[in-house]
N, C-alpha and C positions, 0 to 999 in steps of 0.2 A: 206586855203592852195592854193597857186597859182600854175598854170600850172607847172612852174619849179620845184616844190616841188615834183610832182608825176610823171611827164613825162620827161624822158631823152633819148637822143640818143648819150650819150658819152659811149663809148664801156668800158672805164675804170671804169664807175660806174656799168653798167651792168653786168660787168664779176667780181665783188666783191664777189659775193656768189656762191657757188658750183651749186644751183639749177639753177641759171641763165646761168651759163657757160654751164651747161649740155644742157639747151635748145637752146641756140646758137649753140652748135655742132649738136644737132638733126635737126635744121633747115638746117644748113649748109649741112650735110650729105643728107638730103632728097633732097634738091637743087641739089647737085651734083649727086646724084643717079637717080632721078626721074623728075627732073626740078621743075619750078615754076608752080603755078596754071596758066591756059591759060588766065585768065582773069586779072592777074597782070603783069604790065609794069615792068621791071627790071631797067628802067633808074633811076638814082639816089638812088637806093634801098640801105638802111641802117637798122641796128638794131635799135630798140628802147624797152624801158621797161616802163611800167606802174606800179609804186610802189603801187597803191591803189588796183588794180587786182592782181598784181603778174605776168602778162602777158608779155613774151618777143615775139616780132613779127618784121616782115620787114615792112618797110614803105618805099614808093617812092616819087618822086617829085611831084606826082599827089595826094598823101595822100591816095593810096590805101594801104591796110594793107593785109598782109598774115601771117598766123598764124597755129600753129599744132593743129588739131582737131583730137584727139586720135593719130594715127600713120599715118596721112595724112596731107601735107601741104595745106591748102585752103584759099581763099580769105576771108576776114573778113569784113563785111559791116556796114555802118552806113547810115540809109535813110535819104533823104534831108530835110524833113519837120519836122518831130518829133524825129530824131536821133536815131531810133529803131536800136540795134546793135546785130550782131551776123553772124554766117555762114549762108548761103543760106538755109540749111535744117532747121536751128533754125527759121529763119524768116518765112518760108513758113508753118512750124508746129506749131509755137507759136502764130501766127497771123492769123486772118481771114480779107480778103480784105475790108469786109463792116465795120469792127471795127477799121480801121485805115485811116489817110488821104489819099486822092485819089493819090496825088504825091508820096507818100511812096508805096502805093500798085502798082503802075504803075513802079516805080524803081525796086522793088522786082521781079515783072514780067520780067522785062529787065534782071536782074542780072541772073535769073533762066534760061531764053532763053540763054544768053550768055555761062552759065555754061552748057547747055544741060540737065537740071534737069527735071524730070518728075514732073508735077504740081499735087497736092493733088486735089481732086474733087472740093472743094470749090473755089480754084484758077483757074482751068480749067474754070469753069463755068463763073467766073469774067472775064477771058481772052477772052472767047467766045463772051461775052455781050459787050467787049470794040470793038471787031472786027466787030460785026454785029449791 
């Protein structure tokens, strides 16, 4: 399956199913009422849909993603080395810094700092070791 088969930014494709239309509406309503995540740049923002995952999300010209996480619109990340994916809370709680590539761990720390997220103890120890 090529990228074109499972990924689309064509709103006509995205809006064919009621489930995806609802997700677009949910994201737009959230954006209208509460704004975008602080770490998401709205320049070039457009809707995208991954047919494999069923996820509808916003993507911008910098390839940042924002997607609903429960009832909140949050940035969705992909780490630079191994491509670990998830919301910052997922990345922090599903991974230990010693178990992943250093570039990915440092990226996760930076995203957590940018979002103002409190680090789990294992991540705080890792961050302290980087500083000292």
